[in-house]
Short mmCIF file of the C-alpha atoms (twelve columns), coordinates in Angstrom:
data_MODEL
# 
_entry.id   MODEL 
# 
loop_
_atom_site.group_PDB 
_atom_site.id 
_atom_site.type_symbol 
_atom_site.label_atom_id 
_atom_site.label_alt_id 
_atom_site.label_comp_id 
_atom_site.label_asym_id 
_atom_site.label_seq_id 
_atom_site.Cartn_x 
_atom_site.Cartn_y 
_atom_site.Cartn_z 
_atom_site.pdbx_PDB_model_num 
ATOM 1   C CA . UNK A 1   80.612  107.682 112.491 1 
ATOM 2   C CA . UNK A 2   82.300  108.368 109.353 1 
ATOM 3   C CA . UNK A 3   86.679  108.041 110.033 1 
ATOM 4   C CA . UNK A 4   89.418  109.495 107.476 1 
ATOM 5   C CA . UNK A 5   92.683  108.006 107.066 1 
ATOM 6   C CA . UNK A 6   95.824  109.242 104.583 1 
ATOM 7   C CA . UNK A 7   96.300  112.698 104.812 1 
ATOM 8   C CA . UNK A 8   99.707  114.054 105.214 1 
ATOM 9   C CA . UNK A 9   102.573 116.227 103.789 1 
ATOM 10  C CA . UNK A 10  103.659 115.789 99.912  1 
ATOM 11  C CA . UNK A 11  105.509 117.857 97.993  1 
ATOM 12  C CA . UNK A 12  103.939 119.912 94.155  1 
ATOM 13  C CA . UNK A 13  104.099 116.570 92.158  1 
ATOM 14  C CA . UNK A 14  103.265 113.788 94.797  1 
ATOM 15  C CA . UNK A 15  100.657 112.067 95.388  1 
ATOM 16  C CA . UNK A 16  98.023  111.024 98.821  1 
ATOM 17  C CA . UNK A 17  94.916  108.201 98.789  1 
ATOM 18  C CA . UNK A 18  92.536  109.385 101.406 1 
ATOM 19  C CA . UNK A 19  90.937  106.440 102.694 1 
ATOM 20  C CA . UNK A 20  87.105  107.182 105.180 1 
ATOM 21  C CA . UNK A 21  85.411  103.809 106.082 1 
ATOM 22  C CA . UNK A 22  81.377  104.264 107.811 1 
ATOM 23  C CA . UNK A 23  80.125  102.299 111.071 1 
ATOM 24  C CA . UNK A 24  77.308  101.847 112.124 1 
ATOM 25  C CA . UNK A 25  75.765  102.481 109.126 1 
ATOM 26  C CA . UNK A 26  76.012  100.987 105.194 1 
ATOM 27  C CA . UNK A 27  77.353  103.840 103.208 1 
ATOM 28  C CA . UNK A 28  75.133  102.635 100.223 1 
ATOM 29  C CA . UNK A 29  71.812  104.518 102.841 1 
ATOM 30  C CA . UNK A 30  72.348  106.989 101.434 1 
ATOM 31  C CA . UNK A 31  72.394  108.695 98.202  1 
ATOM 32  C CA . UNK A 32  75.725  110.515 97.880  1 
ATOM 33  C CA . UNK A 33  79.117  110.352 99.246  1 
ATOM 34  C CA . UNK A 34  81.433  112.820 99.508  1 
ATOM 35  C CA . UNK A 35  84.733  114.460 99.488  1 
ATOM 36  C CA . UNK A 36  85.068  118.321 101.272 1 
ATOM 37  C CA . UNK A 37  88.170  120.768 101.048 1 
ATOM 38  C CA . UNK A 38  88.230  123.206 103.751 1 
ATOM 39  C CA . UNK A 39  91.277  125.240 102.982 1 
ATOM 40  C CA . UNK A 40  92.647  128.055 105.919 1 
ATOM 41  C CA . UNK A 41  91.299  131.052 106.537 1 
ATOM 42  C CA . UNK A 42  87.749  129.935 104.059 1 
ATOM 43  C CA . UNK A 43  84.345  127.877 103.869 1 
ATOM 44  C CA . UNK A 44  84.222  123.426 102.810 1 
ATOM 45  C CA . UNK A 45  83.576  122.765 99.849  1 
ATOM 46  C CA . UNK A 46  83.071  120.266 98.100  1 
ATOM 47  C CA . UNK A 47  85.345  118.246 95.496  1 
ATOM 48  C CA . UNK A 48  83.609  115.422 94.494  1 
ATOM 49  C CA . UNK A 49  81.026  113.246 95.357  1 
ATOM 50  C CA . UNK A 50  79.291  110.654 94.229  1 
ATOM 51  C CA . UNK A 51  75.796  108.488 93.483  1 
ATOM 52  C CA . UNK A 52  75.589  105.016 95.722  1 
ATOM 53  C CA . UNK A 53  72.977  104.403 93.093  1 
ATOM 54  C CA . UNK A 54  74.527  104.707 89.439  1 
ATOM 55  C CA . UNK A 55  78.150  105.889 90.519  1 
ATOM 56  C CA . UNK A 56  77.979  108.998 88.360  1 
ATOM 57  C CA . UNK A 57  80.975  111.411 90.014  1 
ATOM 58  C CA . UNK A 58  81.224  114.740 90.301  1 
ATOM 59  C CA . UNK A 59  83.721  116.622 90.063  1 
ATOM 60  C CA . UNK A 60  85.024  120.604 90.937  1 
ATOM 61  C CA . UNK A 61  86.779  122.001 88.381  1 
ATOM 62  C CA . UNK A 62  90.002  122.112 89.857  1 
ATOM 63  C CA . UNK A 63  90.535  118.466 90.976  1 
ATOM 64  C CA . UNK A 64  89.467  117.392 87.728  1 
ATOM 65  C CA . UNK A 65  91.333  114.967 85.816  1 
ATOM 66  C CA . UNK A 66  93.692  114.671 89.072  1 
ATOM 67  C CA . UNK A 67  91.825  113.570 91.682  1 
ATOM 68  C CA . UNK A 68  89.628  109.707 91.411  1 
ATOM 69  C CA . UNK A 69  87.183  109.055 94.066  1 
ATOM 70  C CA . UNK A 70  86.136  105.220 94.158  1 
ATOM 71  C CA . UNK A 71  84.197  103.949 96.431  1 
ATOM 72  C CA . UNK A 72  84.419  99.183  97.736  1 
ATOM 73  C CA . UNK A 73  80.733  98.797  99.180  1 
ATOM 74  C CA . UNK A 74  82.468  95.588  100.728 1 
ATOM 75  C CA . UNK A 75  84.897  97.385  102.687 1 
ATOM 76  C CA . UNK A 76  81.686  99.688  103.575 1 
ATOM 77  C CA . UNK A 77  85.212  102.789 102.650 1 
ATOM 78  C CA . UNK A 78  84.873  105.583 100.118 1 
ATOM 79  C CA . UNK A 79  87.897  106.960 98.901  1 
ATOM 80  C CA . UNK A 80  90.192  110.110 97.512  1 
ATOM 81  C CA . UNK A 81  92.595  109.587 94.862  1 
ATOM 82  C CA . UNK A 82  94.532  112.653 94.250  1 
ATOM 83  C CA . UNK A 83  97.681  112.690 92.009  1 
ATOM 84  C CA . UNK A 84  99.571  116.126 90.798  1 
ATOM 85  C CA . UNK A 85  99.368  117.678 93.981  1 
ATOM 86  C CA . UNK A 86  99.004  121.567 94.588  1 
ATOM 87  C CA . UNK A 87  100.256 124.198 97.639  1 
ATOM 88  C CA . UNK A 88  96.116  125.488 97.078  1 
ATOM 89  C CA . UNK A 89  95.370  121.545 98.004  1 
ATOM 90  C CA . UNK A 90  96.433  122.650 101.321 1 
ATOM 91  C CA . UNK A 91  93.461  122.172 103.660 1 
ATOM 92  C CA . UNK A 92  91.412  119.786 106.063 1 
ATOM 93  C CA . UNK A 93  89.802  116.814 104.016 1 
ATOM 94  C CA . UNK A 94  86.588  116.410 104.890 1 
ATOM 95  C CA . UNK A 95  84.211  112.968 103.921 1 
ATOM 96  C CA . UNK A 96  80.552  112.639 104.210 1 
ATOM 97  C CA . UNK A 97  77.261  111.467 103.195 1 
ATOM 98  C CA . UNK A 98  73.696  112.049 102.862 1 
ATOM 99  C CA . UNK A 99  71.210  112.097 101.328 1 
ATOM 100 C CA . UNK A 100 71.116  113.859 98.581  1 
ATOM 101 C CA . UNK A 101 71.928  113.989 94.506  1 
ATOM 102 C CA . UNK A 102 75.675  113.156 94.671  1 
ATOM 103 C CA . UNK A 103 75.908  117.260 93.048  1 
ATOM 104 C CA . UNK A 104 73.960  118.697 95.246  1 
ATOM 105 C CA . UNK A 105 75.747  116.935 97.610  1 
ATOM 106 C CA . UNK A 106 78.495  118.931 96.388  1 
ATOM 107 C CA . UNK A 107 76.781  122.136 97.118  1 
ATOM 108 C CA . UNK A 108 75.192  121.843 100.681 1 
ATOM 109 C CA . UNK A 109 76.906  123.872 103.627 1 
ATOM 110 C CA . UNK A 110 78.140  122.285 106.369 1 
ATOM 111 C CA . UNK A 111 74.825  121.892 108.454 1 
ATOM 112 C CA . UNK A 112 73.153  120.949 105.533 1 
ATOM 113 C CA . UNK A 113 74.856  117.946 105.423 1 
ATOM 114 C CA . UNK A 114 74.998  117.065 109.368 1 
ATOM 115 C CA . UNK A 115 70.699  116.991 108.420 1 
ATOM 116 C CA . UNK A 116 71.105  114.559 105.824 1 
ATOM 117 C CA . UNK A 117 73.306  112.681 106.632 1 
ATOM 118 C CA . UNK A 118 77.003  112.167 109.002 1 
ATOM 119 C CA . UNK A 119 81.026  114.578 108.258 1 
ATOM 120 C CA . UNK A 120 83.819  112.809 109.013 1 
ATOM 121 C CA . UNK A 121 86.228  114.446 111.222 1 
ATOM 122 C CA . UNK A 122 88.568  115.564 108.816 1 
ATOM 123 C CA . UNK A 123 91.948  114.788 108.299 1 
ATOM 124 C CA . UNK A 124 94.602  117.243 107.055 1 
ATOM 125 C CA . UNK A 125 97.215  117.305 104.122 1 
ATOM 126 C CA . UNK A 126 99.630  120.056 103.170 1 
ATOM 127 C CA . UNK A 127 101.322 120.354 99.870  1 
ATOM 128 C CA . UNK A 128 104.318 122.553 99.540  1 
ATOM 129 C CA . UNK A 129 105.693 124.266 96.773  1 
# 
């Protein structure tokens, strides 16, 4: 399973660091790992996905330059460093692992990733103006 942590409430311009730790499998068992966001009333969207083989990283346009995804294989954990947060970044943040290329993974549906890998339970991020 995947377990996220690090969510919370922050003012616009602030920072948060999300963590996601895998148990029962190795993140490197999957081609890609990633972070997804579900804003209130909207669908889940991929915001950053990274290849576990060559570390190629995809960022969605709205977070590029502000968010940085990384991983620590020894800890079987992935991270999402979020800087200069905006109110539009508010939502539930999920981590995932899947047998898919990184950019493709970020464009996949919730169901497809569930079929190809794992989802975390989600952690709430709230950014106030």
